[in-house]
C-alpha positions in Angstrom: 144.6 62.6 79.6 145.0 65.0 82.5 146.3 62.8 85.5 144.2 64.9 87.7 141.2 63.3 86.3 142.2 59.9 88.0 141.6 61.1 91.5 138.4 62.9 90.3 137.1 59.8 89.1 137.0 58.4 92.6 134.7 61.2 93.7 132.3 59.9 91.3 132.4 56.2 92.4 132.3 57.3 96.1 129.3 59.1 95.7 127.4 56.2 94.0 128.7 53.7 96.5 127.7 55.8 99.4 124.1 56.1 98.1 123.8 52.7 96.8 125.0 51.4 100.3 121.8 52.6 102.0 119.8 49.9 100.2 122.0 47.1 101.7 120.1 44.3 102.6 116.8 45.9 101.7 115.9 43.5 99.0 115.5 46.4 96.4 118.1 45.9 93.7 116.4 48.6 91.6 116.7 51.2 94.3 120.2 50.2 95.0 120.9 51.0 91.2 118.9 54.1 91.0 120.5 55.6 94.0 124.1 54.8 92.6 122.9 56.4 89.3 121.8 59.4 91.0 124.9 59.9 92.9 127.4 59.1 89.8 125.5 61.5 87.5 125.5 64.3 90.1 129.3 64.0 90.4 130.0 63.7 86.7 128.3 67.0 86.0 131.3 68.8 88.0 134.2 67.2 86.1 136.0 69.3 83.7 135.8 67.1 80.6 133.7 66.4 77.5 132.6 62.9 78.0 130.4 60.5 76.2 129.0 57.6 77.7 129.8 54.5 75.6 128.7 52.0 78.2 126.1 52.6 80.7 122.5 51.9 81.9 121.0 51.3 78.3 119.9 53.0 75.3 118.4 56.7 75.4 114.9 55.1 75.5 115.6 52.7 78.2 117.4 55.0 80.7 116.8 58.6 81.9 120.4 59.1 82.8 124.0 57.7 82.0 122.5 56.4 78.8 124.6 55.3 75.9 125.4 58.4 74.1 124.8 60.9 76.9 127.2 63.7 77.2 128.7 64.3 80.9 131.2 66.8 82.3 131.7 70.5 82.5 132.8 70.8 78.8 134.2 73.7 77.2 136.3 74.1 74.0 139.5 73.2 75.9 138.1 70.2 77.8 139.4 66.8 76.9 137.2 64.5 74.8 136.7 61.3 76.8 135.0 58.0 76.5 133.1 57.1 79.6 132.1 53.5 80.7 130.1 53.1 84.0 128.5 50.6 86.2 127.0 52.4 88.8 126.7 49.2 90.8 128.2 46.0 89.4 126.3 43.5 91.5 122.6 45.2 92.5 121.6 41.8 93.6 124.4 41.7 95.9 123.4 44.9 97.6 119.8 44.0 97.9 120.8 40.8 99.6 123.7 42.1 101.6 126.2 39.9 100.0 129.9 40.7 99.1 131.6 42.1 96.1 129.2 44.8 95.0 131.3 47.9 93.5 130.4 51.1 91.7 132.9 51.5 88.8 133.9 53.9 85.9 136.4 53.7 83.4 137.7 56.8 81.2 139.7 56.9 78.0 140.6 59.3 75.0 137.5 59.4 72.7 137.1 56.4 70.4 139.4 54.1 72.6 136.8 52.2 74.4 134.8 49.5 72.6 131.1 50.3 72.4 130.3 46.8 73.6 126.6 46.1 72.8 124.5 44.7 75.8 125.0 40.9 75.0 126.9 38.0 76.4 130.5 37.7 76.0 132.8 34.6 76.6 135.7 35.7 78.8 138.8 34.7 80.3 140.9 36.8 82.9 144.0 36.5 84.8 146.8 38.2 86.4 150.2 39.5 84.9 152.1 36.1 85.4 149.5 34.5 83.1 149.9 36.8 80.0 151.5 34.2 78.0 150.1 31.3 79.5 146.3 31.4 78.9 144.2 31.8 76.0 140.5 31.8 75.4 140.8 29.4 72.6 142.5 26.6 74.7 140.7 23.8 76.4 140.4 24.7 80.0 142.4 21.7 80.8 145.5 23.0 79.0 144.8 26.5 80.3 145.1 25.2 84.0 148.1 23.1 83.2 150.0 26.3 81.7 148.5 28.6 84.4 149.9 26.2 87.1 153.4 26.4 85.5 153.3 30.2 85.2 152.2 30.6 88.8 154.6 27.8 90.1 151.4 26.1 91.7 150.2 22.6 91.5 147.0 22.6 89.6 145.1 21.4 92.6 146.1 24.6 94.2 144.5 26.7 91.5 141.3 28.6 92.2 139.0 29.3 89.3 136.3 31.7 89.6 132.9 31.0 87.4 129.7 32.6 87.5 127.0 30.4 88.9 124.7 29.6 85.9 123.3 26.6 84.5 125.2 27.3 81.1 128.5 26.6 82.9 127.7 23.2 84.2 129.8 21.6 81.7 132.7 23.9 82.3 132.6 23.5 86.0 132.8 19.7 85.5 135.8 19.9 83.4 137.6 22.1 85.8 136.8 20.0 88.7 138.0 17.0 86.9 141.6 18.6 86.6 141.7 18.7 90.5 141.4 22.6 90.5 139.2 24.4 93.0 136.1 26.4 91.9 134.8 29.6 93.4 131.3 30.1 92.3 129.9 33.6 92.1 126.3 34.9 91.6 126.9 38.5 90.3 129.9 41.1 90.1 132.0 39.6 87.4 133.8 43.2 87.0 135.2 42.7 90.8 135.9 39.1 90.0 137.9 39.5 86.9 140.2 42.3 88.6 140.5 40.0 91.5 142.6 37.7 89.5 145.3 40.4 89.3 145.4 40.8 93.1 147.4 38.2 95.0 145.5 38.5 98.3 142.2 37.7 96.5 143.1 34.1 96.0 141.6 33.9 92.6 143.9 32.7 89.9 141.6 32.7 86.8 138.1 33.7 85.8 136.5 32.0 83.1 132.8 31.9 81.5 130.0 33.7 79.9 129.0 37.2 81.3 127.9 40.8 80.1 130.0 42.1 77.3 129.7 45.7 78.8 131.3 44.5 82.0 134.0 42.9 80.1 135.1 46.3 78.6 135.1 47.8 82.0 137.0 45.1 83.6 139.6 45.3 80.9 140.4 49.0 81.7 141.4 47.9 85.1 143.2 44.8 84.2 145.2 46.7 81.5 146.5 49.2 84.1 147.5 46.2 86.3 149.2 44.1 83.3 147.0 41.1 83.2 145.2 39.3 80.5 141.9 39.7 79.4 140.3 38.1 76.4 136.8 38.0 75.0 134.3 36.9 72.2 130.9 38.4 71.7 128.0 35.8 71.7 125.0 37.3 70.1 121.7 35.4 70.8 119.6 36.4 68.1 119.8 38.3 64.7 119.5 41.9 66.1 122.6 41.4 68.3 124.4 39.8 65.4 123.6 42.9 63.2 124.9 45.1 66.1 128.2 43.1 66.0 128.3 43.6 62.1 127.8 47.2 62.8 130.9 47.4 65.0 133.0 45.7 62.2 133.0 42.2 63.7 131.6 39.8 61.2 133.5 36.8 62.3 131.8 35.8 65.6 134.8 33.8 66.5 137.0 36.6 66.5 138.8 37.0 69.7 138.9 40.5 71.3 142.0 40.9 73.3 142.8 43.7 75.7 144.0 46.1 73.0 140.8 45.6 71.1 138.8 46.4 74.2 140.7 49.5 75.6 143.1 50.9 72.6 146.2 52.5 73.7 147.7 53.0 77.4 145.7 56.2 78.3 143.0 54.8 80.3 141.7 55.2 83.9 139.8 53.1 86.0 138.1 53.8 89.4 136.0 51.6 91.8 134.5 52.0 95.4 133.4 49.1 97.3 129.5 49.2 98.3 129.8 45.7 100.1 132.8 44.0 101.3 134.6 42.1 98.7 137.8 40.4 97.5 139.7 43.4 97.2 137.8 46.3 98.5 135.7 46.9 101.8 132.4 48.3 101.6 130.8 51.5 102.6 131.0 52.0 106.5 128.6 54.2 108.5 130.1 55.8 111.3 128.9 58.0 114.0 128.3 61.7 113.8 126.7 61.6 110.2 130.1 60.4 108.5 130.7 57.5 106.5 134.0 55.7 105.2 134.7 54.6 101.9 137.6 52.1 100.3 138.5 52.8 96.8 140.9 51.9 94.2 141.9 54.2 91.1 144.3 53.1 88.3 146.0 54.7 85.4 147.3 52.4 82.6 149.8 54.7 81.1 151.9 54.7 84.4 150.6 51.6 85.9 150.0 53.3 89.1 147.4 51.7 91.4 146.2 53.8 94.3 144.0 52.5 97.3 142.0 55.4 98.9 140.3 55.2 102.3 138.2 58.3 102.8 135.9 59.6 105.7 133.1 61.7 104.5 130.9 64.0 106.5 127.8 63.9 104.9 126.4 67.1 106.6 129.0 69.1 104.7 128.4 67.4 101.4 125.0 68.1 100.2 125.9 66.7 96.7 125.9 63.2 98.2 122.3 63.6 99.2 119.5 61.5 97.2 117.5 63.7 94.7 114.7 61.8 95.6 113.0 61.0 99.0 112.6 57.1 98.7 115.7 56.6 100.9 117.3 58.9 103.3 121.1 58.4 104.8 120.4 57.7 108.4 122.4 59.9 110.9 124.2 57.7 113.6 124.7 59.7 117.0 
C-alpha cells in the first residue's frame, strides 16, 4: 500500500478523537460514539483509496455509517483496494465517565487480508516482542507467567497482567494472584490495553482474557507492526454465532487464531489518537483561541516504523472537524 496512506489515516483518528472528546465526562457514551463516527466518516471520504469496512459499527441495518460492507474513500480505477477496520472510540464508557484509555483507532490492509471477525467474544492473549516464543493461549496462566518472567528477566512478582474487570474472569484473576504476579484490572478499552503490552513505559507485561473479537483484529494490526504476540480463539455464545464461524471457515472452535490469521501479510497500517489520557497516548487538550492538541501514533507493519505525532489544530480553519449535528458544539476558549 502507498505509505502516504499511513499519515492520512492519522487525520481520520484525529477528527474522531477531537469530536468525541467534547463528550468527555458528560455521561453520554452514545453521543461520544456518534460524534467520533461523524468525524471519522467525514475524513475517510477524502482519502484516495477504494476501501471497504470489514470491522465497523455493526451490520448495515444496525448502523447508518461505518457499517460492515460500506465503501469508503475517494475511489477511482487506480485507487488501492483496501480493507478498513475501525473503532471510532474504543472505550465510549471511558469518555462518558472522563476515565483513561479511550482512543480512536483505524487499521488498513490490502483487500482480503483482515479477518472479518464477527461481533462475538474472543479469548485473547497479548504481549510484547520478547514474549513471542514464551507465551501461548493454550498454556495454563501459571506456565505463561513463569515463561514470561524468564523472557523479560523479571521475577513473577514483578509482572503486571491486565485483565478486563468482568465476573467471567474471577477464576483467572484468582490463579494470577496465586502466582504472586500483579494485576491491573480495566473496565473498557482492550485495544489500548493490548497495545500497551508492547510499550515498555506502560508497565503492562501481559493481557489475557475474553473480550470482543473485532477489537482483537484491530489490536493485532498494531501489535504486528510492533513485533509482539497476539493470539485469539473465537467463543460463539449461540447457534447463530457458531454458524458465522463456520461461514468463515472455522469449524473447529478450539482453533487458535495467531497474528497472521488475523492480519495476513505484512502490509498493514494502524493509527490511533487519544481521546482521554491513557497508558501510551495523552488525550485531546483544549487550548485557547479555538485550538486543540492531539496525540497520535501511526504504525506500518512492512517497515516496523512507529511514529508518535503531536498536532495542534486550529478549529476555526478546519470546518471539516465541525459536527454535522447540533447536539454538541466545540466550545471556543479565549
